[in-house]
N, C-alpha and C positions, 0 to 999 in steps of 0.2 A: 893364593886368594882364598883369606878365611872367611867363613860366612857362620853365622851361630842363628839357630832356629829356636826360638824361646817361647814359653807358655804353651807349648802343644801337649795334647797326650800322646806320647811316643807308644807307639804300639811293635814291639818286636815278634819275630816269628820262630825263633830258636832259645830251648829247645822245644819250644812251643809258643803258638801266640798267649802274649802277656805284655800288660803296661809296665813300662821302663820308667821310674823318676829320674827327672833331670831336663837338661836341654841338650841340643846336639851339636857338634862344632865339625863342619866340613873344612877340610884343607885339600887343595891342590885336586881337587873332583872325586874325594875319597872320604869315608867317616873317618875323623880323628880320634872324636869320644864321645861319649856320652857321659854326661854328668853334671855338677853345679859349679857354681862360682867360674864359669868360664866366658872369655871375652873374645872380640873380634871387631873389625872396622865396619862391617857389613852384617848387620842383624836383620833376621825377618822375624816379624811378631805370629807367632800361629795360634794365637788365642780363639778360643772355641773351635779348634780343629783337630784332627786326629793325623799325627804325620806316621808315615809308616812305609815300609820297602815298596818300590813300586809294583804294580801287579804283572807277572809273567803269562804272556798268552803262547802257548808252547805248539800250538798250530793254527795258523790262520793264511789264508789264500791273498794276502793283501792287495794283489792286481785287480780284485773283484769289488774293490770299494765303489767304481764307477758304475755298476750294475745291483747297485743297492736295494734291496728289496723287488727286484727284479719278479723273482716268482717263490714267494714267502710259504705255497702250498704245493711246492711241488715235491715229486720224489724223486730219490737220488737216478734211476733212470731220467726223469725229465731234466734235471739238471746236467747229468753227464751229455746229453743229446744236446741242449740248447748250450749251454755256458762252455763246454768243454768242445764239443762237436761244431757248433756254429760260431759262437762268437770268438773264442780264443785264437782261432788263425786271424782273424778281422784285425787284431790288433797291430797298429804301425809302433815305431820306435817311440815316438813321442806320446802315443795313447798309454803306453805301458808307465812310460815316466810320470806323466800326470796321475794315471790310476795308483801307483804306489806311493806317491808324494802324497795324494790325498788322503790314501788308505793308512797311511804313517800317521798321518795327523788326526785321524779319525780315533785310532788306538791311544794315541796320547793322550787326546780331549778324554778320554775316558780313566786316564790313568794308569795304562799301561805303557812301562817305561821299555819293557823288552818284548819283541816279537820274534817267535819263530816262523818267519816267512817262507811256505813253502810254494815255490813258485814256478807252476808249469805252465808259461806263457813266453812268446818268444821275446828277443830283446833282453837277455839279462842283465847288461851292462846298463841299459836306461832303468831296469827295475832297482838296481843297487845303487844310482844315483839319486832315485827319487827316496829309498830309505835315508841315507847320508845329507839330503838337502832337509828333510823333516827333523833330523837331529835325533831320531829313535836308535835305542840300542835294537841290535838285531841279529838272528842269525839268518843267513840268506842261503838256503837251500833250492837247488837248481838240477834238474836231470842230466843235464848236458857236460859231462866229462871235461871236453875240451873248452867249454865256456869257465868253467870251475879253474881251469889251468891259467884262463890268460886274464880273471878278474884280479883286482888288487883294491879291497876294500880299505878303506880308513879304519882305525883302530877298534873303533866302537862297534865294527861289523865283524862277525865270523863267518868261514863258508862251510856249506855242508853239502852231502848228496842226498838228493831228493829220490829217492831210489824207487824205478817202476816194476822191476822183478822183484822176487818172483811169482808178486800176483798179478800183475798188469804185464808181465812179461815172461819171456825165458828163465828159467833158472841158470842156465850157462851165461847169460849176460848181465845175472845179478851177482853170479860168482867173480868176474871180471870186474866188474864196477868197484864190489865192496873192497877186491884188493887195490885196486886203483885209489879209493877213497882214503884206504888205511894206510897206503904208502903214504900219503899227503897229511896223515893225522887230520881227517874230517870227520864229522860227526854224520850218520846216517838214519834217515827217517822214511818209513813207509807205510801207506795205508794197507790194511788189512784187517777182516773180518770172517766169520764163520772158521770152518777147521781146516787145516791144511797147509797155512802158511806158516806158524811157528814152527812145525813138524819139519817143513820143508827146509828153513833156515836150520833148524838145529843138525838135521841130516846133514847137510853142505858145509856146518862148520861157523857158519854167518853171524850167530848171535852174539853178543858181547856186550860191556857197558857202553860202548860207542853205539849202539842202535835204539832206535827209539820208534816203538809200533803205536799207529794212530788209530785208536776205534778198539778193535779188539772185541767188538760184539760178538756173541755166540761161540767166546774162545772156550774150550774145554779146560779143566781143571789142572789137567795134565799139561796143556800147553802154557797157562799161567805160571804152573810150577817152574817149566824149562825156562821160562824167560828169566823169572826170578833167580833159578840157579846161576844162570850165566851173565846176571848183572843188567840184562835190558830192561828199558824203562818203556811206560807208555804214556800216551796222553789220549786222553775222553774229550769228547767235542758233545757234552749230553744235549744240549739244546738241538743241533741240528743231528744228531743222530735220531732223537725222538721223532722229528718233525719228519725228516727223510724215510724213515722206516729203515735205518739199521739195524734197529734191534736194540733193546734194554741197555743204556748206558753201564758200562762196567766199573765204575770207580770203586764200588765197595769191594766186589772180588778181588779186582787186581789188588789193591792196598792189603785185604785179609790174605793174600798169597806172597805179602812182602815185596810186590813189585812198585817201585818208586813211579808216581803218578802226578802228570801234569794237567791241564785244564785248558782248552783251546777255543776261540770263538769258531774255528773254521770258515765260513763263508757266509758274508754280508748279503749274497743273493737270498737267504732264506731268513738268517736270525741276525738281531742287532749285534752291532760292533764294539760290545762292552762287556767285559770279564763279571761284572756284578750279576747281571743276568744269567750268565754262565755258573758261577756259583750258585744263584738260587737254583738252578735246574739240575744240578748236583747234590743238593742238600738232602733229597729224600733218604733215609738211611745213613746219615753222616752228619756227626757232630760238627757245626759250624767251623768250631776252629779247626776240624781237620781240612775243611772246605780251604779255609782262607790259607791254610798252609800248602796245599795245593795249587793254589793261584799264587804263592810267592814260591818261598825257600823250595818245595818239593819242584814244583814245575821248572825253577834254576836248575835243580839236580837233573830233573828228566832230560834238558837240552844241554847239560854239559858245563854250566856257568854257574854252579852254587858257589866257588871258592870267590865269585866276584860281584854277585847280586845275590837278593832274596832275603835279605836281613841286614837290622842294623849294625852288624860287626864291624868293629874297627878295622880299616884297612881296605874295608871293600867299597866298592865304586858307591858314591851319593846318589843311588836312584831311588828319588823319593816321592811319594804322591801325598799330597796333603788334601784332608777331605773335612769339609765343613760339618760342624756337628750342630749348628743352629736353625737350619732350616726346616720347613714344616715338615718333610719325609724323615727326618733324623732326629729331632729334639723330641723328649728329652732322650738323651743317651743311659742306658745305665749300666751295658756294659758292650765297650767299644768293640771287641770282636765281632759279636752278635750283631751289630748295628751295622757295620761294614758289610760282612755277609746277608744280613736280611734286609735290610732299608737303604743302603748306599748307591745313588747312582751317579751317572755322570755328569747332571747337575750338580752334585755335590762336590767334585772335584775342583778345588779352588787353586792349587798350582802343581806344576808338574817340573821334577829336577832329574836330568840324566848327567853323571858324572859332576853333579853340583852346581850344574848351570840350569838357571830356570830356562824352558823352552817353550816357545809357541806352540799354542795347539789348533791354530784355525789360521788360514788365509783366505782372502777374499780372492786373489789370484789364483790359487790354486783349485777353489770350489767352481771358479770360472772356467778353469780348462778341464776339470773332473766334468763338469755338465756339457761342454760341447762335444766329449768324448762319448758321454752317454748318448746323445742325441744323434751322434752319428751311427751308433753301433747298433741302434733300438729302435731306427725308424721302420 
């Protein structure tokens, strides 16, 4: 199938965010060409809209969608006690499916076409099926190696290891997990703050381009340089980190050391589920163009998918977001890059495409299921 997107302000992200002249042709789910004089049987008129690569959320616990805004003023300790300690073990298989389906629709509704789902909840098969049903592109990370061995994801979802060690588990277990993951070619991600984690990873030979560290608040300059030297990547979740007391978000320092850095929502228990608000939380000290880069191509690089997504490069997956420019919150647009980072919100998202297919971003049935789960878990 050939689809032509016309009359748009095309916003590409490589080598840096910039406007591209012309129309965009999609063929068989991939970007075929950007140019003039193109034709197709199916035409999408994107007048008064910015069309750009879909946003990449490089770290989110999608299953927590049914706990939205449960504790927006919580500390990290409060969150660990309530959400992971009390509520997560109570999730049934149906709960997990409903939560992941609704959480993926939440992401799509805000222009996120790819999410790195760090899923530390039981019933991974149900979680994976919720992502599949929503149609979002995803990296599905889970700590259960046996589960990862038996899961059979569709083509638009890849598997990864959600590592607990060496921060939340023994280093010996981490060494074993890393080897098993690398034997299968899986990406690896872990939470870490403060001192000691990177040093331990380096000491045991665990750092590498296949490893993404989430947060990194309080890392030493030496630790960040060690990550950069090893090719490891980082994802910062600035809104959650500022609220929960992790420490100052480290986007500026990571990038100063040459560490590829993505952005993530993390948990909607505490913050909104859109990457627009995350980009604004990342703005202090960072030019808008660099923030948009982190939310697109650099985020794709951080999660190991930059060859497939993150820019309008011909041959890549046609994962696109169309953002209206005529709303009271967007118009008039002087600079499309600054407008997306500084003004856009989920209400400005006009359409979302994954692999060239326009996807639904809401469902009354999915919402009702999510509401039932929330009512049962939080009474």
